[in-house]
C-alpha positions as CSV (number, residue, x, y, z in Angstrom):
1,M,-17.0,18.1,-8.8
2,T,-18.7,15.0,-7.4
3,L,-17.7,11.6,-8.7
4,D,-20.3,9.9,-10.9
5,T,-20.2,6.6,-9.1
6,V,-23.1,5.2,-11.2
7,R,-21.0,5.7,-14.3
8,I,-17.8,4.5,-12.6
9,R,-19.3,1.3,-11.4
10,K,-20.2,0.4,-14.9
11,D,-16.5,0.2,-15.6
12,F,-16.2,-2.6,-13.1
13,P,-17.7,-5.9,-14.2
14,I,-17.8,-7.4,-10.7
15,F,-20.6,-5.1,-9.7
16,E,-22.8,-6.7,-12.3
17,R,-23.0,-9.8,-10.2
18,T,-25.0,-10.5,-7.0
19,V,-24.0,-12.3,-3.8
20,R,-25.7,-14.2,-1.0
21,D,-29.0,-15.2,-2.7
22,G,-29.3,-12.3,-5.1
23,K,-28.2,-9.4,-2.9
24,K,-26.4,-6.4,-4.3
25,L,-22.6,-6.5,-3.8
26,I,-21.6,-3.8,-1.4
27,Y,-17.8,-3.8,-1.5
28,L,-16.1,-2.0,1.4
29,D,-12.8,-3.8,1.5
30,S,-10.7,-1.9,-0.9
31,G,-8.0,-1.4,1.8
32,A,-7.3,-5.1,1.3
33,T,-7.6,-5.2,-2.5
34,S,-9.4,-3.0,-5.0
35,Q,-11.8,-4.2,-7.7
36,K,-10.6,-4.0,-11.3
37,P,-12.0,-1.9,-14.2
38,N,-12.5,-3.4,-17.7
39,V,-9.5,-1.4,-19.0
40,V,-7.2,-3.2,-16.6
41,I,-8.6,-6.6,-17.3
42,D,-8.5,-6.0,-21.0
43,A,-4.9,-4.7,-20.9
44,E,-3.6,-7.8,-19.1
45,M,-5.7,-10.1,-21.3
46,N,-4.7,-8.5,-24.5
47,F,-1.0,-8.7,-23.6
48,Y,-1.4,-12.5,-23.5
49,R,-3.6,-12.6,-26.5
50,F,-1.5,-10.5,-28.9
51,H,1.9,-9.6,-27.5
52,N,3.1,-12.4,-25.2
53,A,6.9,-12.8,-25.2
54,A,9.7,-12.5,-22.7
55,V,10.6,-8.8,-22.4
56,H,14.2,-7.7,-22.9
57,R,14.9,-11.0,-24.7
58,G,14.8,-11.9,-28.4
59,A,14.9,-9.9,-31.6
60,H,11.5,-10.9,-33.0
61,Q,8.5,-8.7,-33.3
62,L,6.6,-10.1,-30.3
63,A,9.6,-9.6,-28.0
64,E,9.8,-6.0,-29.2
65,E,6.1,-5.4,-28.6
66,A,6.2,-7.0,-25.2
67,T,9.2,-4.9,-24.2
68,D,7.6,-1.7,-25.4
69,A,4.5,-2.5,-23.5
70,Y,6.4,-3.3,-20.3
71,E,8.7,-0.3,-20.5
72,G,5.7,1.9,-21.5
73,S,4.0,0.9,-18.2
74,R,7.2,1.8,-16.3
75,K,6.9,5.3,-17.8
76,L,3.2,5.5,-16.9
77,V,3.9,4.6,-13.3
78,A,6.9,7.0,-13.2
79,D,4.7,9.9,-14.5
80,F,1.9,8.9,-12.0
81,I,4.1,9.6,-9.0
82,G,6.4,12.3,-10.5
83,A,9.5,10.0,-10.8
84,Q,12.1,9.3,-13.5
85,N,11.7,6.0,-15.5
86,D,14.9,4.5,-14.2
87,E,13.7,5.0,-10.6
88,I,10.8,2.6,-11.0
89,V,11.5,-1.0,-10.0
90,F,8.8,-3.6,-10.7
91,T,8.5,-6.3,-8.0
92,K,5.8,-8.8,-7.2
93,S,4.3,-6.8,-4.4
94,A,4.9,-4.0,-2.0
95,T,5.9,-6.6,0.6
96,E,8.7,-7.7,-1.8
97,S,9.7,-4.1,-2.4
98,L,10.2,-3.5,1.3
99,N,12.0,-6.8,1.8
100,L,14.2,-5.9,-1.2
101,L,15.4,-2.8,0.6
102,A,15.9,-4.5,4.0
103,Y,17.9,-7.4,2.4
104,A,19.9,-5.2,0.1
105,M,20.9,-3.0,2.9
106,G,21.9,-6.0,4.9
107,N,24.0,-7.3,2.0
108,S,25.9,-4.0,1.8
109,D,29.7,-4.3,2.1
110,P,31.2,-3.0,5.3
111,G,31.7,0.7,5.0
112,A,29.4,1.0,2.1
113,R,26.6,3.6,2.0
114,F,23.8,1.4,3.4
115,A,25.9,-0.8,5.7
116,L,24.6,-1.1,9.3
117,L,26.7,-1.6,12.3
118,P,25.8,-2.9,15.8
119,G,24.2,0.0,17.7
120,D,22.9,1.7,14.6
121,E,19.2,2.4,14.7
122,I,16.1,1.8,12.5
123,V,12.9,3.7,13.3
124,V,9.4,2.5,12.6
125,S,6.0,3.2,14.2
126,E,3.4,1.4,16.2
127,M,0.9,1.6,13.4
128,E,3.0,-0.3,10.8
129,H,1.7,-3.1,8.7
130,H,3.7,-6.2,9.3
131,A,5.2,-5.8,5.8
132,N,6.9,-2.6,7.0
133,L,7.8,-3.9,10.4
134,I,9.1,-7.5,10.2
135,P,11.7,-6.9,7.5
136,W,13.3,-4.2,9.7
137,Q,13.1,-6.4,12.8
138,Q,14.9,-9.1,11.0
139,L,17.5,-6.7,9.6
140,C,18.2,-5.5,13.1
141,K,18.7,-9.1,14.2
142,R,21.1,-9.8,11.4
143,T,23.2,-6.6,11.9
144,G,23.0,-5.8,15.6
145,A,21.1,-2.6,14.8
146,V,18.5,-1.4,17.3
147,L,14.8,-1.0,16.4
148,K,13.0,2.1,17.8
149,W,9.5,3.4,17.1
150,F,7.1,6.2,17.4
151,S,4.1,5.5,19.6
152,I,0.5,6.7,18.8
153,D,-1.7,9.0,20.9
154,S,-5.3,8.5,21.9
155,E,-6.6,9.8,18.6
156,G,-4.5,7.3,16.6
157,R,-1.9,9.8,15.4
158,L,1.9,9.6,15.7
159,D,3.4,11.1,18.9
160,L,6.2,13.2,17.5
161,S,7.0,15.0,20.8
162,S,10.2,13.0,21.2
163,I,11.2,13.0,17.5
164,D,14.7,14.4,18.3
165,S,15.5,11.5,20.6
166,I,13.8,8.7,18.6
167,I,15.5,9.8,15.4
168,S,19.1,10.2,16.7
169,K,22.6,10.5,15.3
170,R,22.7,6.6,15.2
171,T,19.5,6.4,13.1
172,K,20.2,5.0,9.6
173,V,16.6,4.2,8.4
174,V,13.2,5.6,9.1
175,A,10.5,3.3,7.7
176,I,7.0,4.7,8.1
177,T,3.6,4.2,6.7
178,H,2.0,7.1,4.8
179,Q,-1.5,6.1,5.8
180,S,-2.4,3.6,8.4
181,N,-4.3,0.6,7.0
182,V,-6.2,0.3,10.3
183,L,-6.7,3.8,11.6
184,G,-6.9,5.8,8.3
185,T,-4.4,8.2,9.8
186,I,-2.3,10.1,7.3
187,N,1.1,10.8,8.8
188,P,2.8,14.2,8.7
189,L,6.0,13.5,6.8
190,E,7.6,17.0,6.7
191,N,9.1,16.9,10.2
192,I,10.0,13.2,10.0
193,V,11.8,13.6,6.7
194,A,13.5,16.8,7.8
195,R,14.8,15.2,11.1
196,A,15.8,12.0,9.3
197,H,17.9,13.8,6.7
198,E,19.3,16.1,9.4
199,V,21.0,13.0,10.9
200,G,21.8,11.4,7.5
201,A,19.1,8.7,7.7
202,Y,17.1,7.3,4.7
203,V,13.3,7.5,4.7
204,V,11.3,4.6,3.4
205,L,7.6,5.2,2.9
206,D,5.0,2.5,2.8
207,A,2.5,4.1,0.4
208,C,0.2,1.2,-0.2
209,Q,-2.8,3.0,1.4
210,S,-2.1,6.4,0.0
211,I,-0.9,6.1,-3.7
212,P,-4.3,4.7,-4.8
213,H,-6.3,7.4,-3.1
214,M,-4.5,10.8,-3.4
215,S,-2.2,12.7,-5.7
216,I,1.4,11.8,-4.8
217,N,4.6,13.4,-6.1
218,V,7.7,11.6,-4.7
219,V,9.9,14.7,-5.3
220,N,7.6,16.9,-3.2
221,L,7.4,14.2,-0.4
222,G,11.2,14.3,0.0
223,V,11.4,10.6,0.9
224,D,14.2,8.4,-0.3
225,F,12.3,5.2,-1.1
226,L,8.7,4.4,-1.6
227,A,6.7,1.1,-2.0
228,F,3.2,0.4,-3.2
229,S,1.2,-2.5,-4.6
230,A,-0.8,-2.6,-7.9
231,H,-3.7,-4.6,-6.6
232,K,-4.8,-1.9,-4.1
233,A,-4.7,0.7,-7.0
234,L,-7.2,-1.0,-9.4
235,G,-4.3,-3.0,-10.9
236,P,-3.6,-6.7,-11.0
237,T,-2.2,-8.9,-8.3
238,G,1.4,-10.1,-8.7
239,V,3.1,-6.7,-9.3
240,G,4.4,-4.0,-7.0
241,V,6.6,-1.0,-7.2
242,L,9.7,0.2,-5.5
243,W,10.7,3.7,-6.2
244,G,14.1,5.1,-5.1
245,R,16.1,8.1,-5.8
246,A,18.4,7.3,-8.8
247,E,21.6,7.9,-7.0
248,L,20.5,5.6,-4.1
249,L,19.4,2.8,-6.4
250,E,22.8,3.0,-8.1
251,D,24.6,2.3,-4.8
252,L,22.1,-0.3,-3.5
253,P,23.2,-3.9,-4.0
254,P,20.9,-6.4,-5.7
255,F,18.5,-8.5,-3.8
256,L,17.9,-11.4,-6.3
257,Y,20.4,-12.7,-8.8
258,G,19.9,-14.4,-12.2
259,G,19.0,-13.4,-15.7
260,S,18.5,-9.9,-17.0
261,M,20.1,-8.2,-14.0
262,I,23.7,-8.6,-15.1
263,E,26.1,-6.6,-17.1
264,T,28.9,-9.2,-17.5
265,V,29.3,-12.8,-16.2
266,T,32.4,-15.0,-16.0
267,M,32.7,-18.4,-14.2
268,T,34.0,-16.6,-11.1
269,D,32.4,-13.2,-11.0
270,S,29.6,-10.9,-12.3
271,T,28.8,-7.3,-12.6
272,W,25.3,-5.7,-12.4
273,A,23.2,-3.9,-14.9
274,P,22.2,-0.3,-14.0
275,A,19.0,0.2,-12.0
276,P,16.2,-0.7,-12.4
277,K,17.3,-3.8,-14.3
278,K,19.7,-5.0,-11.5
279,F,16.6,-5.4,-9.2
280,E,14.5,-7.3,-11.8
281,A,16.1,-10.7,-12.0
282,G,14.3,-13.3,-14.1
283,V,11.3,-12.9,-16.5
284,P,9.1,-10.3,-14.7
285,N,5.3,-10.2,-14.3
286,M,4.9,-8.6,-17.7
287,A,1.2,-8.7,-18.2
288,Q,0.6,-7.5,-14.7
289,A,2.9,-4.5,-15.1
290,V,1.0,-3.6,-18.3
291,G,-2.3,-3.9,-16.3
292,L,-0.8,-1.6,-13.7
293,G,-0.1,0.9,-16.4
294,A,-3.7,0.8,-17.5
295,A,-4.8,1.2,-13.8
296,V,-2.8,4.4,-13.2
297,T,-4.0,5.8,-16.5
298,Y,-7.6,5.1,-15.4
299,L,-7.0,6.7,-12.0
300,S,-5.5,9.8,-13.6
301,S,-8.5,10.1,-16.0
302,I,-10.8,10.3,-12.9
303,G,-8.5,12.5,-11.0
304,L,-6.7,11.6,-7.7
305,N,-7.7,14.9,-6.0
306,E,-11.4,14.2,-6.8
307,I,-11.1,10.7,-5.6
308,H,-9.6,11.9,-2.3
309,K,-12.3,14.5,-1.8
310,H,-15.0,11.8,-2.6
311,E,-13.5,9.4,0.0
312,L,-13.3,12.1,2.6
313,S,-16.9,12.9,2.2
314,L,-17.9,9.3,2.5
315,T,-15.6,8.8,5.5
316,S,-17.1,11.7,7.4
317,Y,-20.6,10.4,6.6
318,L,-19.7,6.9,7.9
319,I,-18.0,8.2,11.1
320,N,-21.0,10.3,11.9
321,G,-23.3,7.4,11.3
322,L,-21.3,5.0,13.5
323,Q,-21.1,7.6,16.2
324,N,-24.9,7.7,16.4
325,I,-25.1,3.9,17.0
326,P,-24.9,3.0,20.7
327,A,-22.1,0.6,21.8
328,V,-19.9,1.4,18.7
329,R,-16.2,2.4,19.2
330,I,-14.3,3.9,16.4
331,F,-10.5,3.6,16.2
332,G,-8.5,6.4,14.7
333,P,-9.1,10.1,14.0
334,A,-12.7,11.2,14.2
335,T,-12.2,14.2,11.8
336,Q,-11.3,14.6,8.2
337,I,-8.0,16.2,9.0
338,M,-5.0,14.2,7.8
339,R,-7.3,11.1,7.3
340,G,-8.1,8.7,4.6
341,G,-11.0,6.4,3.7
342,T,-10.4,3.6,6.2
343,V,-12.6,3.2,9.3
344,S,-12.0,0.5,11.9
345,F,-14.6,0.0,14.6
346,A,-15.8,-2.5,17.2
347,V,-19.3,-3.2,18.5
348,D,-19.8,-4.1,22.1
349,E,-20.8,-7.8,22.8
350,I,-20.2,-8.8,19.1
351,H,-17.0,-10.3,18.0
352,P,-15.7,-8.6,14.8
353,H,-15.7,-12.0,13.0
354,D,-19.3,-12.5,13.9
355,L,-20.2,-9.0,12.8
356,G,-18.3,-9.6,9.5
357,Q,-20.3,-12.8,8.8
358,Y,-23.6,-11.1,9.6
359,L,-22.7,-8.2,7.2
360,D,-21.7,-10.7,4.6
361,S,-25.1,-12.4,4.8
362,Q,-26.5,-8.9,3.8
363,G,-24.1,-8.7,0.8
364,I,-21.7,-6.3,2.6
365,A,-18.0,-7.1,2.3
366,V,-15.8,-5.7,5.1
367,R,-12.5,-6.8,6.6
368,T,-12.3,-8.3,10.1
369,G,-9.3,-9.3,12.1
370,H,-6.0,-7.8,13.2
371,H,-5.3,-6.4,9.6
372,C,-1.7,-7.5,9.7
373,A,-1.0,-5.1,12.5
374,W,-0.7,-7.0,15.8
375,P,1.4,-4.4,17.7
376,L,-1.2,-1.7,16.9
377,N,-4.1,-3.9,18.0
378,K,-2.3,-4.6,21.2
379,K,-1.8,-0.8,21.7
380,L,-5.5,-0.3,21.0
381,G,-6.4,-3.0,23.5
382,V,-8.3,-5.2,21.1
383,A,-7.7,-8.5,19.4
384,A,-9.5,-7.6,16.2
385,T,-11.7,-4.9,14.6
386,T,-14.1,-4.5,11.8
387,R,-12.8,-2.4,9.0
388,A,-14.6,-0.6,6.2
389,S,-12.6,1.0,3.4
390,V,-14.1,3.1,0.7
391,Y,-12.9,3.9,-2.9
392,L,-14.0,5.7,-6.0
393,Y,-16.9,3.2,-6.8
394,N,-18.6,3.6,-3.4
395,D,-21.4,6.0,-2.5
396,Q,-23.6,6.9,0.4
397,S,-26.0,4.1,-0.2
398,D,-23.2,1.6,0.4
399,L,-22.6,3.2,3.8
400,D,-26.3,3.4,4.6
401,A,-26.4,-0.4,4.0
402,L,-23.4,-0.9,6.3
403,L,-25.0,1.2,9.1
404,E,-28.3,-0.7,8.8
405,G,-26.2,-3.9,8.8
406,V,-24.6,-2.9,12.1
407,L,-28.0,-2.2,13.7
408,G,-29.3,-5.4,12.3
409,A,-26.4,-7.3,13.8
410,Q,-27.0,-5.8,17.2
411,K,-30.6,-6.8,17.1
412,Y,-29.7,-10.3,15.8
413,F,-27.0,-11.0,18.4
414,S,-29.0,-9.5,21.3
415,R,-31.1,-12.7,21.2
416,F,-28.1,-14.7,22.4
417,S,-27.0,-12.4,25.2
């Protein structure tokens, strides 16, 4: 089955507009944030129009409707990733989800399940987004733990040749990205998860770049915690998801304190509500959660397996096209094997920011910069790259325009060399 991108694009109102003096919008920046279909926009808007009230508060009809809509979305998200309802924690972003874990572990009482001691180890990789690196750096500084990491090879894949020494008996947490936001690499989890659990470590998965693009079942993955953001999965900004195995969330201490996350309160002490409520202090982003529910329903109706196949086809087409342009260097795997729909590249003699501005003048939206992955850029030997990321609403004509745009930029900037 081939995705009907013409029909799909009709679901996204932003593609009705033009940019840069009437040019067609060619959006190749879904790795940063995805566009939103009407069903998501309508779900969020209708919550405010017809059901707006604080969830889990009040006995009036609006409060009941708001709570039902909010908790209904929790179930939709749980079903989407093969989880149980009480394993889904709504946060404001994937970044907050990962920080929640790092701070909660750091707040653990001495001797508790998640407590870290000086000399304990946390393992990451060179390809991590800052959101899955800096929280663990800071946790190491607060606890005296040691940060270790997997390096990458020349193809942009994890070097697991020393996995038994990198994940050691002192390892407590392995925090890894499922798919690199720069390289497009999909990391092999089976050996990492097996080794981590062999030494009693917990596996935290940054799934921001995988959940929107492929079928994911958290039970089958075998990880312990997983984070992703709504806005990369056709959903609204301002809401993210933390999934954790129920027995782990039960033992994990809270991150934020306040209303709705308590069981009892006196003037001197408090006890916490069961998960997920104990991690959702304050009035949550209700309409945004409802929008996320609509987004995962829409993605399911299209089919994540079909979306992934579509993206792989487009990615292969783009890589082949870029390889045929002189002076273009592609970063990351050059094949479809264990790869997603993100392609980062550089063009000799053209700074990525200049290339991005030229492409923008042609109506083509790409991402330029370090992509919140400074250590990876340093390993690659570049300060920045140009990144194109595809999604279910893109087709080959979008990539043809990008390839023509790169050729046009080379011709344009050659006048100044």
